[in-house]
Rosetta silent file (secondary structure, phi, psi, omega in degrees, C-alpha in Angstrom):
SEQUENCE: MISIYDDLLYGTIQSYGAPRGMSIPDFFGLANAVMGVESNYNPNAVSYTGAGIGLMQINPFIPGYVEGYTREDLFKPELNVALGVRILRDYINQYGLNQGLGSYFAGPTNRATAAAMRYAQKVLNFFRNIRSRVMTLFKRTDFDPSSGEWITADPFYSSELELESAVYQESEQDFPWWMALLFFI
SCORE:     score description
SCORE:     0.000 S_00000001
   1 L     0.000  134.933  179.117   -6.160    7.449   -0.428 S_00000001
   2 L   -94.110  -49.275  178.440   -4.847    5.387    2.442 S_00000001
   3 L  -145.505  172.784  175.723   -2.294    7.805    3.872 S_00000001
   4 L   -73.754   -5.749  179.557   -0.405   10.945    2.881 S_00000001
   5 L  -100.904   14.547  179.275    2.521    8.647    2.120 S_00000001
   6 H   -56.642  -45.987 -177.428    0.737    6.716   -0.715 S_00000001
   7 H   -68.516  -41.055  176.786    2.791    8.290   -3.511 S_00000001
   8 H   -61.696  -43.977 -179.894    6.066    7.740   -1.704 S_00000001
   9 H   -66.993  -43.040 -176.802    5.160    4.101   -0.898 S_00000001
  10 H   -63.831  -46.719  179.864    3.926    3.400   -4.429 S_00000001
  11 H   -62.949  -38.837  179.357    7.026    4.871   -6.007 S_00000001
  12 H   -66.525  -43.119 -179.972    9.286    2.950   -3.638 S_00000001
  13 H   -66.871  -36.224  175.733    7.479   -0.344   -4.410 S_00000001
  14 H   -61.767  -36.926 -179.663    7.737    0.415   -8.138 S_00000001
  15 H   -74.526  -41.841 -172.216   11.505    0.788   -7.705 S_00000001
  16 H   -99.144  -19.762  179.296   12.148   -2.239   -5.505 S_00000001
  17 L    84.088  164.804  179.233    9.293   -4.552   -6.558 S_00000001
  18 L   -92.001  161.658  173.442    6.911   -6.776   -4.675 S_00000001
  19 L   -57.497  154.125  177.409    7.686  -10.123   -3.089 S_00000001
  20 L   -54.650  133.325  178.399    7.530  -13.112   -5.448 S_00000001
  21 L    78.640    3.707  179.835    3.935  -14.110   -6.140 S_00000001
  22 L  -116.550  136.077 -178.536    2.479  -10.890   -4.707 S_00000001
  23 L   -76.674  158.351  176.453    0.936   -8.169   -6.813 S_00000001
  24 H   -58.022  -47.413  178.223    2.027   -4.547   -6.525 S_00000001
  25 H   -59.002  -42.069 -178.750   -1.454   -3.529   -5.180 S_00000001
  26 H   -66.569  -41.256  179.106   -1.411   -6.284   -2.534 S_00000001
  27 H   -68.130  -37.943  176.703    2.177   -5.339   -1.479 S_00000001
  28 H   -59.155  -46.138 -179.951    1.241   -1.686   -1.409 S_00000001
  29 H   -62.415  -44.650  178.238   -1.678   -2.550    0.843 S_00000001
  30 H   -64.545  -45.746  175.805    0.456   -4.765    3.048 S_00000001
  31 H   -63.781  -34.978  174.445    3.272   -2.249    3.424 S_00000001
  32 H   -63.682  -37.829  177.372    0.650    0.391    4.206 S_00000001
  33 H   -64.620  -45.032  176.535   -0.730   -1.900    6.876 S_00000001
  34 H   -57.934  -46.327  179.301    2.767   -2.352    8.369 S_00000001
  35 H   -60.927  -41.929 -179.991    3.178    1.409    8.352 S_00000001
  36 H   -67.066  -44.200  179.911   -0.219    1.883   10.077 S_00000001
  37 H   -68.076  -45.829 -174.547    0.420   -0.777   12.724 S_00000001
  38 H   -68.765  -44.108 -171.846    4.032    0.286   13.349 S_00000001
  39 H  -132.536   -3.308 -172.693    3.726    4.041   13.588 S_00000001
  40 L    54.496   39.092  177.628    0.139    5.049   12.843 S_00000001
  41 L    62.356   28.720  179.563    1.714    6.970    9.900 S_00000001
  42 L  -102.062  113.894 -178.566    3.813    9.141   12.237 S_00000001
  43 L   -69.509  -15.593 -178.969    7.299    9.799   10.700 S_00000001
  44 L  -100.143    8.577 -176.422    8.638   10.807   14.182 S_00000001
  45 L   -66.857  139.591  173.487    7.475    7.620   15.951 S_00000001
  46 E  -131.402  134.221  178.751    9.961    5.814   18.191 S_00000001
  47 L   -67.201  156.630 -177.917    9.050    2.441   19.725 S_00000001
  48 L   -60.304  -22.540  178.747    8.888    2.316   23.543 S_00000001
  49 L   -89.587  -12.370 -176.935   12.141    0.269   23.531 S_00000001
  50 L    84.175    2.670 -175.946   13.808    2.695   21.164 S_00000001
  51 L   -82.961  -21.089 -176.446   14.485   -0.103   18.661 S_00000001
  52 L  -117.014  134.402 -176.680   12.049    1.100   16.007 S_00000001
  53 E  -128.679  136.960  171.393   12.287    4.484   14.274 S_00000001
  54 L    76.291 -164.723 -173.381   10.042    6.348   11.941 S_00000001
  55 L   -54.831  -45.340 -174.756    7.120    5.363    9.680 S_00000001
  56 L  -103.504    8.299  174.966    8.113    1.744    9.261 S_00000001
  57 L    56.705   51.280 -179.895    9.798    1.465   12.599 S_00000001
  58 E   -68.811  127.017  176.826   13.240    0.618   11.258 S_00000001
  59 L   -79.268  123.479 -175.204   15.611   -0.989   13.724 S_00000001
  60 L   -68.233   -1.250 -177.282   18.950    0.855   13.437 S_00000001
  61 L  -116.815   18.783  179.843   20.839   -2.423   13.962 S_00000001
  62 L   -75.545  116.589  179.596   19.446   -4.626   11.134 S_00000001
  63 L   -63.751  139.967  177.916   22.511   -6.047    9.426 S_00000001
  64 L    86.829   -5.875 -176.845   22.762   -5.563    5.670 S_00000001
  65 L  -127.713  -40.129 -171.220   20.336   -2.687    5.439 S_00000001
  66 L  -107.975    7.308  178.333   21.130    0.239    7.737 S_00000001
  67 L   -62.400  136.701  177.452   24.875    0.460    7.689 S_00000001
  68 L    92.430   -6.168  179.264   26.107    3.978    6.999 S_00000001
  69 L  -104.805  139.435  172.879   22.873    5.661    8.149 S_00000001
  70 L   -84.034  166.737  176.383   22.519    7.645   11.322 S_00000001
  71 L   -57.540  -40.328  178.945   19.620    7.443   13.684 S_00000001
  72 L   -63.973  -37.633  177.893   18.519   10.873   12.406 S_00000001
  73 H   -58.958  -35.108 -174.132   18.628    9.618    8.814 S_00000001
  74 H   -70.816  -13.904  175.713   16.094    6.903    9.688 S_00000001
  75 H   -79.966  -13.034 -178.092   13.465    9.561   10.544 S_00000001
  76 L   -74.325  120.996 -175.937   13.461   10.781    6.870 S_00000001
  77 H   -55.100  -39.377 -178.632   10.302    9.276    5.316 S_00000001
  78 H   -59.935  -48.367 -178.923   11.978    8.572    1.960 S_00000001
  79 H   -71.293  -41.746 -179.752   14.781    6.558    3.466 S_00000001
  80 H   -59.771  -46.826 -177.799   12.584    4.906    6.125 S_00000001
  81 H   -67.890  -41.260 -179.288   10.020    3.725    3.583 S_00000001
  82 H   -60.865  -44.850  179.616   12.760    2.546    1.164 S_00000001
  83 H   -67.729  -46.308  179.572   14.390    0.488    3.897 S_00000001
  84 H   -57.340  -45.292 -177.470   11.065   -0.806    5.220 S_00000001
  85 H   -66.514  -43.085  179.656    9.863   -1.918    1.810 S_00000001
  86 H   -63.973  -44.175 -179.136   13.180   -3.673    1.028 S_00000001
  87 H   -65.438  -47.862 -179.155   13.311   -5.435    4.425 S_00000001
  88 H   -60.903  -45.958  178.266    9.647   -6.477    4.263 S_00000001
  89 H   -61.740  -46.735 -175.485    9.972   -7.743    0.664 S_00000001
  90 H   -65.760  -41.344  179.991   13.154   -9.713    1.442 S_00000001
  91 H   -64.432  -41.003  178.827   11.702  -11.281    4.591 S_00000001
  92 H   -66.051  -40.865  177.348    8.488  -12.317    2.784 S_00000001
  93 H   -60.526  -38.642 -174.605   10.611  -13.784   -0.084 S_00000001
  94 H   -80.930  -38.127 -170.239   12.728  -15.716    2.421 S_00000001
  95 H  -119.274   -3.418 -174.423   10.119  -16.861    4.951 S_00000001
  96 L    86.870  176.450 -171.817    6.710  -16.560    3.362 S_00000001
  97 H   -63.539  -62.094 -175.638    3.918  -14.090    4.388 S_00000001
  98 H   -59.877  -52.321 -176.690    3.267  -14.833    8.073 S_00000001
  99 H   -71.429  -26.518  174.274    6.804  -15.578    9.097 S_00000001
 100 H   -66.278  -42.198  174.332    8.083  -12.739    6.889 S_00000001
 101 H   -66.006  -40.459  175.269    5.839  -10.351    8.882 S_00000001
 102 H   -58.196  -39.889  178.890    6.997  -12.079   12.049 S_00000001
 103 H   -64.880  -41.471 -178.367   10.621  -11.446   10.988 S_00000001
 104 H   -60.301  -37.591 -178.031    9.836   -7.823   10.330 S_00000001
 105 H   -80.423  -47.914 -170.507    8.543   -7.500   13.899 S_00000001
 106 H  -115.786    0.964 -175.592   10.865   -9.751   15.882 S_00000001
 107 L    89.361  153.961 -176.697   13.826  -10.518   13.661 S_00000001
 108 H   -58.683  -33.782 -176.079   14.423  -13.726   11.641 S_00000001
 109 H   -74.373  -23.566 -177.381   15.472  -15.853   14.615 S_00000001
 110 H  -110.663   20.724 -170.453   12.188  -15.010   16.487 S_00000001
 111 L   -69.238  -19.312 -175.768    9.876  -14.996   13.451 S_00000001
 112 L  -109.129    9.507 -178.327    7.674  -17.924   14.617 S_00000001
 113 L   -71.954  161.368 -179.704    7.210  -16.867   18.270 S_00000001
 114 H   -57.500  -38.676 -179.395    3.690  -16.246   19.569 S_00000001
 115 H   -68.284  -36.455  179.203    4.329  -12.504   19.704 S_00000001
 116 H   -68.497  -38.934  179.859    5.560  -12.465   16.084 S_00000001
 117 H   -73.019  -33.104  173.440    2.521  -14.390   14.916 S_00000001
 118 H   -64.356  -39.523  175.504    0.199  -12.057   16.778 S_00000001
 119 H   -60.539  -47.007  179.750    1.918   -9.128   15.071 S_00000001
 120 H   -59.953  -40.733  178.717    1.449  -10.818   11.644 S_00000001
 121 H   -64.689  -39.802  179.159   -2.226  -11.312   12.409 S_00000001
 122 H   -61.853  -46.509  177.855   -2.592   -7.689   13.487 S_00000001
 123 H   -61.485  -43.010  178.471   -1.003   -6.472   10.183 S_00000001
 124 H   -66.735  -35.786  175.655   -3.184   -8.805    8.131 S_00000001
 125 H   -67.936  -37.677  174.476   -6.302   -7.631    9.909 S_00000001
 126 H   -61.683  -48.739  179.547   -5.287   -3.990    9.192 S_00000001
 127 H   -57.931  -42.231  176.632   -4.679   -4.954    5.593 S_00000001
 128 H   -60.322  -35.647 -179.713   -8.138   -6.544    5.313 S_00000001
 129 H   -68.926  -28.472 -179.273   -9.643   -3.330    6.635 S_00000001
 130 H  -101.454   -7.046 -169.072   -7.942   -1.161    3.992 S_00000001
 131 H   -61.360  -40.889  178.734   -7.904   -3.669    1.096 S_00000001
 132 H   -60.566  -38.415  178.369  -11.097   -2.356   -0.584 S_00000001
 133 H   -68.953  -38.914  178.465   -9.662    1.216   -0.587 S_00000001
 134 H   -62.813  -44.356 -179.343   -6.405   -0.117   -1.973 S_00000001
 135 H   -68.595  -36.513  173.725   -8.147   -2.037   -4.771 S_00000001
 136 H   -60.289  -48.455 -177.283  -10.292    1.006   -5.619 S_00000001
 137 H   -58.787  -42.632 -176.601   -7.195    3.151   -5.750 S_00000001
 138 H   -81.444  -24.259  179.781   -5.405    0.694   -8.090 S_00000001
 139 H   -73.602  -40.597 -174.462   -8.459   -0.041  -10.214 S_00000001
 140 H   -84.777  -29.832 -173.734   -9.023    3.609  -10.924 S_00000001
 141 L  -138.196  155.953  170.620   -5.524    5.005  -11.279 S_00000001
 142 E  -147.318  163.222 -178.123   -1.989    4.091  -12.142 S_00000001
 143 E  -101.095  128.440  175.795    1.119    6.168  -12.416 S_00000001
 144 E   -97.589  104.550 -179.312    2.679    6.862  -15.787 S_00000001
 145 L   -65.005  -28.866 -178.728    6.403    7.425  -15.193 S_00000001
 146 L   -66.869  -36.224 -179.755    7.008    8.815  -18.678 S_00000001
 147 L   -99.402  -15.308 -178.687    4.549   11.647  -18.157 S_00000001
 148 L    73.293   18.015 -177.496    4.799   11.865  -14.379 S_00000001
 149 E  -120.417  157.511  172.632    1.005   11.876  -14.134 S_00000001
 150 E   -80.606  135.687  179.302   -1.655    9.624  -12.681 S_00000001
 151 E  -125.377  162.249  173.594   -3.771    8.020  -15.436 S_00000001
 152 L   -80.152  124.990 -177.028   -6.897    5.908  -15.541 S_00000001
 153 L   -81.381  -35.044  179.221   -5.881    2.341  -15.784 S_00000001
 154 L  -121.330  104.811 -173.618   -9.258    0.950  -16.796 S_00000001
 155 L   -68.956  -11.901  179.047  -11.153    3.296  -19.098 S_00000001
 156 L   -94.467   -3.290 -178.698  -14.382    1.380  -18.565 S_00000001
 157 L   -85.775  137.153  173.686  -14.342    1.720  -14.782 S_00000001
 158 L  -137.991  134.781  176.086  -16.468    4.371  -13.192 S_00000001
 159 L   -74.611  167.376  179.201  -17.056    4.969   -9.478 S_00000001
 160 H   -61.292  -37.653  176.414  -20.555    5.498   -8.224 S_00000001
 161 H   -60.971  -44.903  177.774  -19.776    9.175   -7.973 S_00000001
 162 H   -64.005  -38.818 -179.976  -18.644    9.288  -11.574 S_00000001
 163 H   -67.082  -38.099  179.251  -21.765    7.379  -12.614 S_00000001
 164 H   -64.869  -38.284 -177.826  -24.014    9.817  -10.744 S_00000001
 165 H   -79.436  -15.167 -178.958  -22.429   12.804  -12.498 S_00000001
 166 L  -104.688   21.747  177.598  -22.672   11.115  -15.915 S_00000001
 167 L   -58.425  135.864 -177.337  -26.402   10.415  -15.768 S_00000001
 168 L   -63.140  121.800  175.455  -27.847   10.716  -19.255 S_00000001
 169 L  -119.538  120.722  178.923  -29.537   14.056  -19.692 S_00000001
 170 L  -107.096  147.500  176.051  -31.429   14.630  -22.906 S_00000001
 171 L   -84.340  169.928 -175.723  -32.792   17.850  -24.162 S_00000001
 172 L   -63.509  -31.562 -178.647  -36.428   18.313  -25.236 S_00000001
 173 L   -81.109  -15.623  175.458  -35.525   18.040  -28.940 S_00000001
 174 L   -71.830  137.450  178.739  -33.681   14.722  -28.497 S_00000001
 175 L  -111.275  109.100 -175.219  -35.755   11.711  -29.380 S_00000001
 176 L   -64.272  135.559 -177.641  -34.452    8.715  -27.383 S_00000001
 177 H   -56.215  -36.227 -174.347  -33.783    5.698  -29.638 S_00000001
 178 H   -68.426  -23.319 -179.659  -35.587    3.366  -27.198 S_00000001
 179 H   -72.089  -25.675  176.504  -38.873    5.231  -27.641 S_00000001
 180 H   -63.253  -30.513  179.264  -38.904    4.200  -31.352 S_00000001
 181 H   -66.061  -29.597 -176.503  -39.230    0.586  -30.147 S_00000001
 182 H   -63.780  -27.904 -179.090  -42.495    1.428  -28.418 S_00000001
 183 L   -75.998  -18.431 -178.419  -44.139    2.080  -31.841 S_00000001
 184 L   -98.994   -0.102  179.268  -43.321   -1.423  -33.067 S_00000001
 185 L   -86.049    0.000    0.000  -44.744   -3.259  -30.093 S_00000001
């Protein structure tokens, strides 16, 4: 688990999709990193300038995305994450990864400024720090929308904990097959 918002973020990404050329797990990790950098996973976060609101620090004045929503609406995690995922996906599709992240931070016209590129690097560093947890999460589980349950995606995968609990234990009456080989040597 990366944050308590993993299920919400995953479901939102499943609905809206990842940027072109980016896998769902990578976009999940990247969006999680944006959320961590922007608000430290605090749904009530407000930037010091007042321009960013909620988990993904949505600017209430972004044209084409926030029309019809009140400032209070933007604090709702479901809406905030949905808007953040759409904006991030669209910016990455339009400008590429680094400048897409820069656009998310500073707006499209300021996407290549030094501050925007520092922000992109900060998000990518955060992503690198959580990537192994993201990959473990996606290797081990996936969501089955038809049943509404988490399922094992790779039936041959076992974590170290699962391997420790599945250590072969034989009873005294079991004769291990490998011992038969000893008689033929």
